C-alpha positions as CSV (number, residue, x, y, z in Angstrom):
1,M,57.5,-11.5,-32.3
2,K,58.8,-14.6,-30.5
3,Q,62.3,-15.7,-31.4
4,N,62.4,-19.4,-32.0
5,K,65.7,-21.2,-31.8
6,N,64.4,-23.8,-34.3
7,P,62.7,-22.1,-37.2
8,S,61.6,-25.4,-38.7
9,W,59.0,-25.6,-35.8
10,A,57.4,-22.4,-37.0
11,V,57.4,-23.5,-40.6
12,A,55.8,-26.8,-39.6
13,L,53.2,-25.1,-37.5
14,C,52.3,-22.7,-40.3
15,G,52.1,-25.6,-42.8
16,M,49.8,-27.6,-40.5
17,A,47.6,-24.5,-39.9
18,V,47.3,-23.8,-43.6
19,A,46.5,-27.5,-44.3
20,F,43.8,-27.7,-41.6
21,S,42.3,-24.4,-42.7
22,V,42.0,-25.7,-46.3
23,V,40.5,-29.0,-45.1
24,L,38.0,-27.1,-42.9
25,M,37.0,-25.0,-45.9
26,L,36.5,-28.2,-47.9
27,L,34.4,-29.4,-45.1
28,G,32.4,-26.2,-45.3
29,A,31.9,-26.8,-49.0
30,I,30.6,-30.4,-48.3
31,L,28.3,-29.5,-45.3
32,P,26.1,-26.5,-46.0
33,V,25.6,-25.8,-42.3
34,A,29.4,-25.3,-42.0
35,M,29.7,-22.8,-44.8
36,F,30.5,-19.9,-42.4
37,I,31.7,-21.9,-39.4
38,A,34.5,-23.7,-41.3
39,P,36.3,-20.5,-42.5
40,A,35.9,-19.1,-39.0
41,L,37.6,-22.1,-37.5
42,G,40.4,-21.8,-40.1
43,G,40.9,-18.2,-38.9
44,I,41.3,-19.4,-35.3
45,L,44.1,-21.7,-36.5
46,I,45.8,-18.7,-38.1
47,A,45.4,-16.9,-34.7
48,V,47.3,-19.8,-33.0
49,V,50.1,-19.3,-35.5
50,Q,50.2,-15.6,-34.5
51,A,50.3,-16.5,-30.8
52,E,53.1,-19.0,-31.4
53,C,55.2,-17.5,-34.2
54,G,54.3,-13.8,-34.5
55,A,52.5,-11.7,-37.0
56,R,54.7,-12.2,-40.2
57,P,54.3,-16.0,-40.2
58,A,50.6,-15.7,-39.4
59,W,50.0,-13.3,-42.3
60,T,52.0,-15.7,-44.6
61,A,49.9,-18.6,-43.4
62,Y,46.7,-16.6,-44.1
63,A,47.9,-15.7,-47.6
64,A,48.8,-19.4,-48.3
65,A,45.5,-20.7,-47.0
66,S,43.6,-18.0,-49.0
67,V,45.3,-18.9,-52.2
68,L,44.9,-22.7,-51.7
69,G,41.3,-22.2,-50.6
70,V,40.3,-20.3,-53.6
71,L,42.1,-22.8,-55.9
72,L,41.0,-26.0,-54.2
73,V,37.6,-25.4,-52.5
74,P,34.7,-26.0,-54.9
75,D,32.3,-23.7,-52.9
76,K,33.9,-20.4,-53.7
77,E,31.7,-18.5,-51.3
78,T,33.2,-20.4,-48.4
79,A,36.8,-19.7,-49.5
80,L,36.0,-16.1,-50.3
81,F,34.5,-15.5,-46.8
82,F,37.9,-16.8,-45.5
83,V,39.7,-14.4,-47.8
84,A,37.5,-11.4,-47.3
85,L,37.0,-11.5,-43.5
86,L,37.2,-14.6,-41.4
87,G,40.8,-15.6,-42.2
88,Y,42.5,-12.3,-41.3
89,Y,40.1,-11.0,-38.7
90,P,41.9,-12.8,-35.8
91,L,45.1,-11.1,-36.9
92,V,43.7,-7.6,-36.8
93,K,41.5,-8.2,-33.8
94,P,44.2,-7.0,-31.3
95,W,44.3,-3.6,-33.1
96,F,40.6,-3.2,-32.8
97,D,40.6,-4.3,-29.1
98,R,42.9,-1.4,-28.3
99,L,40.2,1.1,-29.4
100,R,38.5,3.1,-26.6
101,P,35.6,3.6,-25.8
102,A,33.8,0.3,-26.3
103,V,31.2,1.8,-28.7
104,L,33.9,2.9,-31.0
105,R,35.6,-0.6,-30.9
106,V,32.3,-2.4,-31.6
107,G,31.4,0.1,-34.4
108,A,34.8,-0.3,-36.0
109,K,34.5,-4.1,-35.9
110,L,31.0,-4.0,-37.4
111,L,32.2,-1.6,-40.1
112,L,35.0,-4.0,-41.1
113,C,32.5,-6.9,-41.1
114,N,29.8,-5.1,-43.1
115,G,32.4,-3.5,-45.5
116,A,34.0,-6.9,-46.2
117,V,30.6,-8.6,-46.8
118,A,29.5,-5.7,-49.1
119,V,32.7,-5.9,-51.1
120,L,32.5,-9.7,-51.3
121,Y,28.9,-9.8,-52.5
122,G,29.4,-6.7,-54.7
123,V,32.2,-8.4,-56.6
124,L,30.1,-11.6,-56.8
125,L,27.1,-9.7,-58.2
126,L,29.4,-8.0,-60.7
127,L,30.9,-11.3,-61.9
128,F,27.5,-13.2,-61.8
129,P,24.7,-10.7,-62.6
130,V,21.2,-11.8,-61.6
131,A,18.1,-11.2,-63.8
132,E,16.0,-8.4,-62.3
133,S,12.3,-8.9,-61.2
134,E,10.3,-6.4,-59.3
135,A,8.6,-9.0,-57.2
136,L,11.9,-10.6,-56.2
137,E,13.7,-7.3,-55.7
138,T,11.6,-6.3,-52.6
139,A,11.9,-9.8,-51.1
140,A,15.6,-9.8,-51.8
141,L,16.1,-6.5,-50.0
142,V,14.2,-7.6,-46.9
143,L,15.9,-11.0,-46.8
144,G,19.3,-9.3,-47.3
145,A,18.7,-6.9,-44.4
146,V,17.6,-9.7,-42.1
147,T,20.6,-11.8,-43.1
148,L,22.9,-8.9,-42.6
149,L,21.5,-8.3,-39.1
150,I,21.9,-12.0,-38.2
151,G,25.4,-11.9,-39.6
152,N,26.3,-8.9,-37.5
153,V,25.1,-10.7,-34.3
154,A,27.1,-13.8,-35.4
155,F,30.2,-11.8,-36.0
156,L,30.0,-10.2,-32.6
157,L,29.6,-13.7,-31.1
158,L,32.6,-14.9,-33.1
159,D,34.6,-11.9,-31.8
160,R,33.8,-12.8,-28.2
161,A,34.4,-16.5,-28.8
162,L,37.8,-15.8,-30.4
163,A,38.9,-13.8,-27.3
164,N,37.8,-16.6,-25.0
165,L,39.3,-19.4,-27.2
166,M,42.7,-17.6,-27.4
167,R,42.6,-17.1,-23.6
168,V,42.0,-20.8,-23.1
169,Y,44.7,-21.6,-25.6
170,K,47.3,-19.5,-23.8
171,L,46.4,-20.8,-20.3
172,L,45.6,-24.4,-21.0
173,W,46.7,-25.7,-24.4
174,Q,49.9,-23.8,-25.1
175,P,51.8,-25.1,-22.0
176,R,50.7,-28.6,-22.9
177,L,51.8,-28.2,-26.5
178,H,55.2,-26.8,-25.4
179,R,55.7,-29.6,-22.9
180,M,54.8,-32.2,-25.4
181,L,57.1,-30.8,-28.0
182,G,59.9,-30.1,-25.6
183,R,59.7,-26.3,-26.1
184,R,60.1,-23.9,-23.2
């Protein structure tokens, strides 16, 4: 963890990341196309907090954004995707990236993704049961399998994009941010 001489800088950064994460989740509730993109972008902001301030402030920012998202965002599915997977994944990604061989690493990441999605929708179906119909049951299974496959591909793309975005942040934006704020 980085030692900051001015802890108010870390608190301000965490507060801004939490606020922007909640605003992005609200945007995801307004624009249906951004339902999964908005919480993923919020998770990237939490990753920036981890890069600047360390793990403990980043987990605190994730917890605060999760609570505020669940309380304030009208589309609970967007907020719950942040809570269940997309908000904390950037924080646990470095642990997964240490796994060798690559097949084990990708398998563990997909296991986390599928497990989180299964728990999320399992809880939602327990809280909000759906009337059963044989005709709809088969269609729902096929559509669910296709959606899960597409979700796995999207998650692997997010994983790769997160690695590239954090590399760009470290090389390009972090020095500019530090220079602008007078931090060395």
